[in-house]
Structure formats: C-alpha cells, structure tokens
C-alpha positions in Angstrom: -118.1 118.4 -51.2 -115.6 120.8 -53.2 -112.7 118.2 -53.7 -115.1 115.9 -54.6 -116.1 117.9 -57.1 -112.7 119.1 -58.4 -111.5 115.7 -58.4 -114.8 114.6 -60.1 -114.0 117.2 -63.7 -112.0 114.8 -65.5 -111.9 110.8 -65.4 -108.6 110.7 -66.0 -108.1 111.2 -61.8 -108.4 108.4 -59.1 -108.0 107.8 -55.6 -104.4 105.8 -54.8 -106.5 102.8 -53.3 -104.8 101.9 -50.0 -102.4 98.8 -50.5 -101.9 96.1 -47.0 -98.9 98.4 -45.7 -101.4 101.6 -45.6 -102.2 102.7 -42.1 -105.3 101.3 -41.0 -108.4 103.9 -40.5 -109.2 104.1 -37.2 -111.2 107.5 -37.2 -113.4 109.8 -39.0 -110.4 112.3 -39.1 -107.9 109.1 -40.3 -110.3 108.5 -43.4 -111.0 112.1 -44.0 -107.6 112.8 -43.6 -106.4 110.2 -46.0 -108.8 110.8 -49.1 -108.0 114.9 -48.8 -104.0 113.9 -48.6 -104.6 112.3 -51.7 -107.0 115.0 -53.1 -104.6 117.3 -52.9 -102.0 115.5 -54.1 -104.2 115.3 -57.6 -104.6 118.6 -57.5 -101.3 119.6 -57.3 -100.2 117.0 -60.4 -102.8 118.1 -62.8 -101.6 121.8 -62.5 -98.0 120.4 -63.6 -99.5 118.4 -66.6 -102.7 120.0 -67.8 -105.0 117.4 -68.5 -107.0 117.5 -71.5 -110.6 118.7 -69.8 -113.4 116.2 -70.1 -116.7 115.8 -69.5 -117.5 115.9 -65.6 -118.8 112.8 -63.5 -121.3 113.7 -61.2 -120.1 115.1 -58.0 -122.4 112.2 -55.8 -121.4 109.9 -57.9 -117.6 110.4 -56.6 -118.1 110.7 -53.2 -120.8 107.4 -53.2 -117.8 105.3 -54.5 -114.4 107.0 -52.9 -115.9 107.9 -49.4 -118.7 105.3 -49.5 -121.6 107.7 -49.1 -123.6 110.4 -49.6 -125.7 113.8 -48.7 -129.2 113.6 -49.1 -132.0 116.4 -48.1 -135.1 114.9 -45.9 -138.0 117.0 -46.1 -137.5 119.6 -43.9 -134.7 120.5 -45.9 -132.1 119.2 -43.6 -128.8 117.5 -45.6 -127.7 113.9 -44.0 -125.6 111.3 -45.2 -126.6 108.1 -46.6 -124.2 105.1 -47.3 -123.3 103.9 -50.4 -126.0 100.6 -51.2 -124.5 96.9 -50.4 -123.1 95.8 -53.2 -122.5 91.6 -52.2 -125.4 89.1 -52.8 -125.9 87.0 -49.7 -125.3 83.1 -49.3 -128.2 81.6 -48.3 -126.5 80.8 -44.4 -126.1 84.4 -43.9 -129.6 85.1 -44.6 -130.6 82.2 -42.4 -128.3 84.2 -39.8 -129.7 87.9 -39.9 -133.3 86.2 -39.2 -132.0 84.6 -36.4 -130.3 87.7 -35.3 -133.2 89.7 -35.9 -135.3 87.7 -33.7 -136.7 90.3 -30.5 -137.4 86.9 -28.0 -135.8 86.5 -24.8 -131.8 85.7 -25.3 -131.7 85.7 -29.4 -131.1 88.5 -31.5 -128.7 91.4 -32.1 -128.0 95.2 -32.6 -125.4 96.8 -34.5 -124.8 100.1 -34.1 -122.8 101.9 -36.3 -121.8 105.3 -37.8 -122.4 106.1 -42.4 -118.7 106.8 -42.3 -116.9 104.4 -40.7 -115.4 102.0 -43.2 -115.2 99.0 -40.8 -119.0 99.3 -40.4 -119.0 99.0 -44.5 -117.3 96.0 -44.5 -119.4 94.3 -42.3 -122.6 95.2 -44.0 -120.5 93.9 -46.9 -119.7 90.5 -45.0 -124.1 89.8 -44.5 -124.1 90.8 -47.9 -127.6 93.2 -49.4 -129.9 90.5 -48.5 -129.5 89.3 -45.2 -128.9 92.6 -44.0 -132.1 93.6 -44.4 -133.1 92.0 -41.2 -130.3 93.3 -38.8 -131.2 96.3 -36.5 -129.3 98.5 -37.5 -128.6 101.7 -35.2 -127.1 105.1 -36.8 -125.0 106.7 -34.2 -123.5 110.0 -36.3 -125.9 113.1 -35.6 -125.3 113.9 -39.7 -126.5 109.9 -40.6 -129.6 109.5 -42.3 -132.3 108.2 -39.4 -129.7 108.5 -36.7 -130.8 107.4 -33.5 -127.7 109.6 -31.9 -128.9 110.0 -28.2 -129.6 106.3 -27.7 -126.4 105.8 -28.9 -125.4 108.3 -26.6 -127.1 106.3 -23.5 -126.4 103.1 -24.5 -122.6 104.1 -24.2 -121.4 103.7 -27.5 -117.8 105.4 -28.5 -116.8 102.8 -31.5 -118.5 101.1 -34.6 -119.6 98.5 -35.5 -120.9 97.4 -31.9 -122.2 94.8 -31.2 -125.5 93.9 -28.9 -126.8 90.1 -28.7 -129.7 89.1 -26.9 -127.4 86.8 -24.6 -126.2 89.6 -22.6 -122.9 89.3 -24.9 -121.2 92.7 -26.8 -118.8 92.6 -28.8 -117.1 95.8 -30.3 -115.4 95.8 -33.8 -115.9 94.3 -37.1 -115.9 90.2 -36.9 -116.3 87.7 -39.1 -120.0 86.1 -39.8 -119.0 82.4 -38.3 -117.5 84.4 -34.6 -121.3 86.5 -34.7 -122.9 83.1 -35.4 -120.8 81.3 -32.5 -121.0 84.7 -30.2 -125.1 85.1 -30.2 -125.6 81.1 -29.7 -127.2 80.4 -32.9 -127.5 76.9 -33.5 -128.2 76.2 -37.0 -124.7 75.5 -39.4 -122.5 77.8 -40.6 -119.7 77.2 -43.1 -117.2 79.5 -43.1 -115.4 78.9 -46.1 -118.7 79.2 -48.3 -118.3 83.3 -47.0 -115.0 83.3 -48.8 -115.7 82.3 -52.6 -118.3 85.1 -52.5 -116.5 88.3 -52.9 -115.2 89.1 -49.4 -114.2 92.9 -49.4 -110.4 92.5 -48.5 -110.0 95.0 -45.6 -110.8 93.7 -42.4 -110.0 93.7 -38.2 -110.7 96.4 -36.4 -112.9 99.2 -34.9 -113.6 103.1 -35.6 -113.8 105.4 -33.0 -115.7 109.4 -32.8 
C-alpha cells in the first residue's frame, strides 16, 4: 500500500510492462518482487530528476491497474482483496461453454480454483470474458481473498492456480485456451477457436501460479 501510494504521486510515472523476454511469473512472491523492483527504480529516478508535482491519483486505482486487485473491508471491518473486473466481452460460444460448465448434472460441469493475486487466473477469466465467467463455479483459495474458501482448497489438495476439476473426473492445472477446456470437459457444442483470437485475447499465456 505504501509503495502504491508513492507511485501515484505523479501521472508521469508508470510501471514498465513485461516484455516477451521477461521471466515468467509463477508465484505470488515473483509477482510482488517484480512490482516492488519496478517501484524502487521509479522512486530512485524521481529523486534524481525531481519532476513537478502532479495531481495524485487514487492509490486503489493504481493497485487495480498495476497489481490486478485492490483491498476492501467487509461488514466486520476485516480487509480482503478483490480482483479487478474482467474487461473482455464474451463471445456467444464462450457463454454457451460456460453454461455447460456450470451444470450440476453427473459427468458434466467444472470448478475453477484460483487466487486473486494470480496473473494466470486473471488471464483465464479474461479468456472467458465478463459475461461468460458469471456462470463459472469459481473458488477463491487465498485466505486474503474476498469470500474465500481456503479450507476447501486445502481439503481438495489444490497447490497451484488456476486448477480445474471437471465433472467427468478429469483434472487440469494451469490456464487453458477455451477450446481445450471444451475438449477436456466433454462439451459437445461447436467451438471455433479462431473466433476467440479476434476478440482481444490477453497476450500473456500458459503456466500456473503456486503459493
């Protein structure tokens, strides 16, 4: 929170985005280390150049943009983290797939386990899009995440995110393209992967996060 507040003191600063050669983020510590290292570099540069003071942006807005989540307080005054809102608009086929995955019938449906701080989980959500992901049975595993089911994740042996459990008995760790989720889940509807490639697919893919 302190670093986020310092960064927001000028709209001339921005966190460098990872390039194609950047080290892949696989753990929460990797993600936080990358963010704090960038912040330290920016603060050092500001001491040298002494930029003019600009209107401060809200700290939470900076956290939401750079980290992908922000804090809230519940009715008891406890602080939890909430992921940023999904930005991508869903295709019709993504919505149909998500509805199938939400089925509670034997042999159908699926559950996605994730963590608010995990960039691979965020990309998986973006692949579905806002409208489709509303149908997904999502379980928040981080004890600091809003409405988390930490104990359930421990009992189910979840160690990496995202993690999928399908109604047909199949399990899969790591983010997946929707066409692969359709195949593994036994979805019988038509699914054209090319339609997903032209609708603002996030650029970073593959892998999973671990505690």
